[in-house]
C-alpha beads as a LAMMPS data file, in Angstrom:
LAMMPS data file: protein, C-alpha beads

232 atoms
231 bonds

1 atom types
1 bond types

-500.0 500.0 xlo xhi
-500.0 500.0 ylo yhi
-500.0 500.0 zlo zhi

Masses

1 110.0

Atoms # bond

1 1 1 -37.839 -3.925 3.433
2 1 1 -40.885 -5.943 2.214
3 1 1 -40.313 -4.501 -1.251
4 1 1 -36.639 -5.769 -1.019
5 1 1 -37.716 -9.384 0.331
6 1 1 -40.587 -9.507 -2.592
7 1 1 -37.536 -8.745 -5.181
8 1 1 -35.324 -11.270 -3.872
9 1 1 -37.968 -14.087 -3.561
10 1 1 -38.707 -13.393 -7.037
11 1 1 -35.428 -13.532 -8.321
12 1 1 -34.690 -16.600 -6.480
13 1 1 -37.978 -17.822 -8.021
14 1 1 -36.908 -17.350 -11.421
15 1 1 -33.666 -18.675 -10.860
16 1 1 -35.013 -22.278 -9.547
17 1 1 -37.750 -22.339 -12.482
18 1 1 -34.822 -21.964 -15.122
19 1 1 -32.618 -24.870 -12.910
20 1 1 -35.899 -26.867 -13.636
21 1 1 -36.923 -26.216 -17.091
22 1 1 -33.035 -26.986 -17.975
23 1 1 -33.173 -30.290 -16.702
24 1 1 -30.951 -29.990 -13.793
25 1 1 -32.103 -32.420 -10.690
26 1 1 -29.696 -30.184 -8.139
27 1 1 -29.745 -27.101 -7.639
28 1 1 -26.363 -25.240 -8.666
29 1 1 -25.154 -22.024 -6.599
30 1 1 -23.041 -19.588 -8.009
31 1 1 -19.781 -19.419 -6.406
32 1 1 -18.650 -16.142 -5.296
33 1 1 -15.289 -14.859 -5.878
34 1 1 -12.847 -15.366 -3.024
35 1 1 -12.647 -11.990 -0.990
36 1 1 -8.859 -11.349 0.115
37 1 1 -8.339 -10.728 3.936
38 1 1 -5.746 -9.872 5.895
39 1 1 -3.696 -12.632 6.743
40 1 1 -3.057 -13.810 10.348
41 1 1 0.401 -12.983 10.549
42 1 1 -0.698 -9.273 9.242
43 1 1 -3.448 -9.280 11.916
44 1 1 -1.148 -10.348 14.665
45 1 1 0.967 -7.470 13.879
46 1 1 -1.957 -5.387 14.385
47 1 1 -3.053 -6.497 17.471
48 1 1 0.732 -6.353 19.110
49 1 1 0.336 -2.774 17.908
50 1 1 -2.822 -2.409 19.736
51 1 1 -3.596 1.052 20.761
52 1 1 -0.303 1.996 20.399
53 1 1 1.090 4.560 23.349
54 1 1 4.787 3.820 22.635
55 1 1 5.698 7.598 21.499
56 1 1 4.142 11.001 21.837
57 1 1 2.618 10.934 18.539
58 1 1 -0.220 9.091 19.923
59 1 1 -1.572 12.098 21.492
60 1 1 -2.609 13.959 18.541
61 1 1 -3.480 11.131 16.263
62 1 1 -7.320 10.277 15.067
63 1 1 -6.531 6.962 13.937
64 1 1 -3.475 4.344 13.567
65 1 1 -2.947 3.802 10.062
66 1 1 -1.435 0.469 10.226
67 1 1 -1.506 -0.094 6.314
68 1 1 -3.569 -1.899 3.708
69 1 1 -3.469 -3.926 0.375
70 1 1 -2.868 -7.201 -0.674
71 1 1 -1.457 -9.582 2.284
72 1 1 0.509 -11.380 -0.552
73 1 1 2.041 -8.639 -2.391
74 1 1 4.578 -9.031 -4.899
75 1 1 5.149 -5.109 -4.147
76 1 1 5.310 -3.357 -0.924
77 1 1 5.477 0.523 -0.618
78 1 1 7.023 2.376 2.358
79 1 1 6.177 5.747 2.911
80 1 1 7.650 8.186 6.117
81 1 1 4.114 8.704 8.108
82 1 1 0.375 9.442 7.550
83 1 1 -0.969 13.203 6.408
84 1 1 -4.030 14.612 7.910
85 1 1 -6.316 12.771 5.237
86 1 1 -4.572 9.465 6.327
87 1 1 -4.545 10.305 9.847
88 1 1 -8.715 11.451 9.420
89 1 1 -9.707 7.923 7.424
90 1 1 -7.013 5.442 9.231
91 1 1 -5.599 4.613 5.606
92 1 1 -2.400 5.250 4.058
93 1 1 -1.892 7.396 0.894
94 1 1 -5.373 8.884 0.492
95 1 1 -4.783 12.458 -0.063
96 1 1 -3.532 14.020 -3.037
97 1 1 0.050 12.140 -2.748
98 1 1 -1.782 9.205 -2.453
99 1 1 -3.881 9.720 -5.752
100 1 1 -0.675 10.164 -7.192
101 1 1 0.920 7.048 -5.441
102 1 1 -2.322 5.371 -7.155
103 1 1 -1.085 6.532 -10.906
104 1 1 2.288 5.473 -10.456
105 1 1 0.805 2.013 -9.299
106 1 1 -1.867 1.986 -12.393
107 1 1 1.075 2.817 -14.925
108 1 1 3.009 -0.259 -13.653
109 1 1 0.265 -1.906 -14.813
110 1 1 -1.274 -2.882 -11.488
111 1 1 -3.607 -2.042 -9.406
112 1 1 -3.978 -0.545 -5.799
113 1 1 -5.238 -3.695 -4.123
114 1 1 -2.791 -5.603 -5.620
115 1 1 0.226 -4.071 -3.509
116 1 1 0.784 -3.490 -0.044
117 1 1 1.161 -0.043 1.604
118 1 1 2.419 1.134 4.668
119 1 1 4.307 3.754 6.472
120 1 1 7.312 4.168 8.859
121 1 1 5.424 5.500 11.828
122 1 1 1.329 4.959 12.175
123 1 1 0.655 8.234 13.504
124 1 1 0.630 11.438 11.988
125 1 1 3.386 13.564 13.355
126 1 1 2.177 16.826 13.980
127 1 1 2.015 19.554 11.318
128 1 1 3.266 16.810 8.950
129 1 1 7.091 17.319 10.113
130 1 1 9.465 14.452 9.754
131 1 1 9.055 11.690 12.433
132 1 1 11.578 12.043 15.391
133 1 1 14.196 9.209 15.902
134 1 1 12.467 7.870 19.016
135 1 1 9.441 8.031 17.216
136 1 1 10.755 6.179 13.917
137 1 1 12.528 3.606 16.617
138 1 1 9.252 3.328 18.436
139 1 1 7.486 2.252 15.173
140 1 1 10.002 0.053 12.929
141 1 1 9.722 -3.311 14.593
142 1 1 5.950 -3.288 13.485
143 1 1 7.128 -2.025 10.066
144 1 1 9.751 -4.989 9.628
145 1 1 6.821 -7.201 11.055
146 1 1 4.629 -6.119 8.213
147 1 1 7.145 -6.931 5.559
148 1 1 7.653 -10.314 6.630
149 1 1 4.346 -11.109 6.901
150 1 1 4.021 -10.135 3.463
151 1 1 6.998 -11.106 2.240
152 1 1 6.734 -9.287 -1.118
153 1 1 9.220 -9.760 -3.781
154 1 1 10.482 -6.061 -3.952
155 1 1 10.246 -2.988 -1.827
156 1 1 9.799 0.607 -2.737
157 1 1 10.855 2.947 -0.424
158 1 1 8.923 6.310 -1.196
159 1 1 11.278 9.261 0.185
160 1 1 14.346 9.934 2.305
161 1 1 13.353 9.125 5.521
162 1 1 11.369 5.664 4.511
163 1 1 14.436 4.780 2.795
164 1 1 17.249 5.723 5.967
165 1 1 14.724 4.022 8.370
166 1 1 14.454 0.626 6.411
167 1 1 17.984 0.464 5.156
168 1 1 19.617 1.939 8.163
169 1 1 21.876 4.618 6.274
170 1 1 22.232 8.186 6.667
171 1 1 22.869 8.568 2.795
172 1 1 21.254 11.337 1.051
173 1 1 18.301 10.197 -1.301
174 1 1 20.129 11.467 -4.499
175 1 1 22.584 9.167 -3.640
176 1 1 20.671 6.121 -3.406
177 1 1 17.636 6.211 -5.492
178 1 1 17.374 4.471 -8.827
179 1 1 19.802 1.370 -7.388
180 1 1 18.502 -1.810 -6.035
181 1 1 19.529 -1.716 -2.223
182 1 1 18.889 -4.915 -0.102
183 1 1 16.709 -5.810 3.204
184 1 1 17.209 -9.049 4.424
185 1 1 17.386 -10.568 0.832
186 1 1 14.640 -8.386 -0.422
187 1 1 15.340 -5.703 -3.237
188 1 1 14.708 -2.106 -2.517
189 1 1 14.121 0.160 -4.738
190 1 1 14.308 3.968 -2.914
191 1 1 12.915 6.607 -4.953
192 1 1 10.925 10.144 -4.563
193 1 1 8.154 10.657 -2.366
194 1 1 4.893 11.343 -4.068
195 1 1 4.607 14.703 -2.133
196 1 1 8.080 15.686 -3.557
197 1 1 6.792 14.985 -6.934
198 1 1 3.946 17.010 -6.726
199 1 1 6.060 19.899 -4.922
200 1 1 8.559 19.831 -8.201
201 1 1 5.614 19.433 -10.854
202 1 1 6.528 22.173 -12.665
203 1 1 10.214 20.413 -13.351
204 1 1 8.744 17.060 -14.959
205 1 1 12.560 15.585 -14.246
206 1 1 11.871 14.318 -10.987
207 1 1 8.515 12.661 -12.167
208 1 1 10.863 11.239 -14.961
209 1 1 13.534 9.761 -12.792
210 1 1 10.965 8.309 -10.746
211 1 1 9.049 6.404 -13.621
212 1 1 12.623 4.976 -14.367
213 1 1 12.794 3.650 -10.784
214 1 1 9.788 2.316 -11.305
215 1 1 10.436 0.712 -14.493
216 1 1 13.455 -0.833 -13.173
217 1 1 10.818 -2.648 -10.291
218 1 1 8.878 -3.932 -13.349
219 1 1 11.666 -5.246 -14.968
220 1 1 12.584 -7.165 -11.993
221 1 1 8.982 -8.938 -11.355
222 1 1 8.803 -9.824 -15.132
223 1 1 6.077 -6.987 -15.922
224 1 1 5.903 -5.560 -19.536
225 1 1 7.854 -2.380 -19.559
226 1 1 7.222 0.489 -21.779
227 1 1 10.278 1.131 -24.299
228 1 1 10.007 5.376 -23.613
229 1 1 7.546 7.579 -21.992
230 1 1 7.304 9.090 -18.841
231 1 1 4.794 8.321 -15.907
232 1 1 2.315 11.346 -15.719

Bonds

1 1 1 2
2 1 2 3
3 1 3 4
4 1 4 5
5 1 5 6
6 1 6 7
7 1 7 8
8 1 8 9
9 1 9 10
10 1 10 11
11 1 11 12
12 1 12 13
13 1 13 14
14 1 14 15
15 1 15 16
16 1 16 17
17 1 17 18
18 1 18 19
19 1 19 20
20 1 20 21
21 1 21 22
22 1 22 23
23 1 23 24
24 1 24 25
25 1 25 26
26 1 26 27
27 1 27 28
28 1 28 29
29 1 29 30
30 1 30 31
31 1 31 32
32 1 32 33
33 1 33 34
34 1 34 35
35 1 35 36
36 1 36 37
37 1 37 38
38 1 38 39
39 1 39 40
40 1 40 41
41 1 41 42
42 1 42 43
43 1 43 44
44 1 44 45
45 1 45 46
46 1 46 47
47 1 47 48
48 1 48 49
49 1 49 50
50 1 50 51
51 1 51 52
52 1 52 53
53 1 53 54
54 1 54 55
55 1 55 56
56 1 56 57
57 1 57 58
58 1 58 59
59 1 59 60
60 1 60 61
61 1 61 62
62 1 62 63
63 1 63 64
64 1 64 65
65 1 65 66
66 1 66 67
67 1 67 68
68 1 68 69
69 1 69 70
70 1 70 71
71 1 71 72
72 1 72 73
73 1 73 74
74 1 74 75
75 1 75 76
76 1 76 77
77 1 77 78
78 1 78 79
79 1 79 80
80 1 80 81
81 1 81 82
82 1 82 83
83 1 83 84
84 1 84 85
85 1 85 86
86 1 86 87
87 1 87 88
88 1 88 89
89 1 89 90
90 1 90 91
91 1 91 92
92 1 92 93
93 1 93 94
94 1 94 95
95 1 95 96
96 1 96 97
97 1 97 98
98 1 98 99
99 1 99 100
100 1 100 101
101 1 101 102
102 1 102 103
103 1 103 104
104 1 104 105
105 1 105 106
106 1 106 107
107 1 107 108
108 1 108 109
109 1 109 110
110 1 110 111
111 1 111 112
112 1 112 113
113 1 113 114
114 1 114 115
115 1 115 116
116 1 116 117
117 1 117 118
118 1 118 119
119 1 119 120
120 1 120 121
121 1 121 122
122 1 122 123
123 1 123 124
124 1 124 125
125 1 125 126
126 1 126 127
127 1 127 128
128 1 128 129
129 1 129 130
130 1 130 131
131 1 131 132
132 1 132 133
133 1 133 134
134 1 134 135
135 1 135 136
136 1 136 137
137 1 137 138
138 1 138 139
139 1 139 140
140 1 140 141
141 1 141 142
142 1 142 143
143 1 143 144
144 1 144 145
145 1 145 146
146 1 146 147
147 1 147 148
148 1 148 149
149 1 149 150
150 1 150 151
151 1 151 152
152 1 152 153
153 1 153 154
154 1 154 155
155 1 155 156
156 1 156 157
157 1 157 158
158 1 158 159
159 1 159 160
160 1 160 161
161 1 161 162
162 1 162 163
163 1 163 164
164 1 164 165
165 1 165 166
166 1 166 167
167 1 167 168
168 1 168 169
169 1 169 170
170 1 170 171
171 1 171 172
172 1 172 173
173 1 173 174
174 1 174 175
175 1 175 176
176 1 176 177
177 1 177 178
178 1 178 179
179 1 179 180
180 1 180 181
181 1 181 182
182 1 182 183
183 1 183 184
184 1 184 185
185 1 185 186
186 1 186 187
187 1 187 188
188 1 188 189
189 1 189 190
190 1 190 191
191 1 191 192
192 1 192 193
193 1 193 194
194 1 194 195
195 1 195 196
196 1 196 197
197 1 197 198
198 1 198 199
199 1 199 200
200 1 200 201
201 1 201 202
202 1 202 203
203 1 203 204
204 1 204 205
205 1 205 206
206 1 206 207
207 1 207 208
208 1 208 209
209 1 209 210
210 1 210 211
211 1 211 212
212 1 212 213
213 1 213 214
214 1 214 215
215 1 215 216
216 1 216 217
217 1 217 218
218 1 218 219
219 1 219 220
220 1 220 221
221 1 221 222
222 1 222 223
223 1 223 224
224 1 224 225
225 1 225 226
226 1 226 227
227 1 227 228
228 1 228 229
229 1 229 230
230 1 230 231
231 1 231 232
C-alpha cells in the first residue's frame, strides 16, 4: 500500500511541476469521461421487481436476470429467459448464445454496451424449458416497463416466445419474422433466437435470414448497410 501511495504522490508531483513550468496559474484537472448508469426509471422498475416471488420460477433461481445495457439505447433486444450461465452471473445473454448475439450486434456496427438487452422472464425456467403462460404473465409488466423506460427506436425480439409475448400473438415465428411489427408505436423486428441459429449452424440459411432482418433494422436507424454478405 505504501508503495502505491508513493507512486501516486510522484505522479501528482510531476503533473503539478508540468503545470507550473507551462506557466499555468491555476491547476488544471483532467475531466473524466462520463460513465453511463442506469436511468432512474429503470432503477424504479428494478426496485418494484424486488426479490420477486410472483411465480414458481423464483424457487430454482440463483440470480434475477433483470437486463443490462445503455439506458437510452436506440435498439432493445428481447429474449425469452435466462439460461444456466445467465442465472449464475445475473446477466442476460452471457453463454454461447450470448456470444453469438454480441457478434450480431457488432456486425450491425454497434457495441453491446450501446444496446439494451432483456428477457421476457427474469428467472431461469428449469432445464431451459419454455416459460409457462402464467410465468410470462407474471413478468410481462416489468418487461413493458423496461421498454418504456429505455424508449428505444426499434425492438428486436429473439425467438418465438419473445415475439408472441410482446406482440400478443400466436402466429408462428416463420410467418412474422423479417417484417416490422408494432408495439405501442415502436417498430418491432422479430427474428431468430441465437440458440436456434447455433442449432442450425451447419445450414447457414437461418443465419442469412437473421442477418437480412438485422440489416432492415440498420436501415431504419440510418446505419450503414453492407450491400451483400452474411453475418457470421
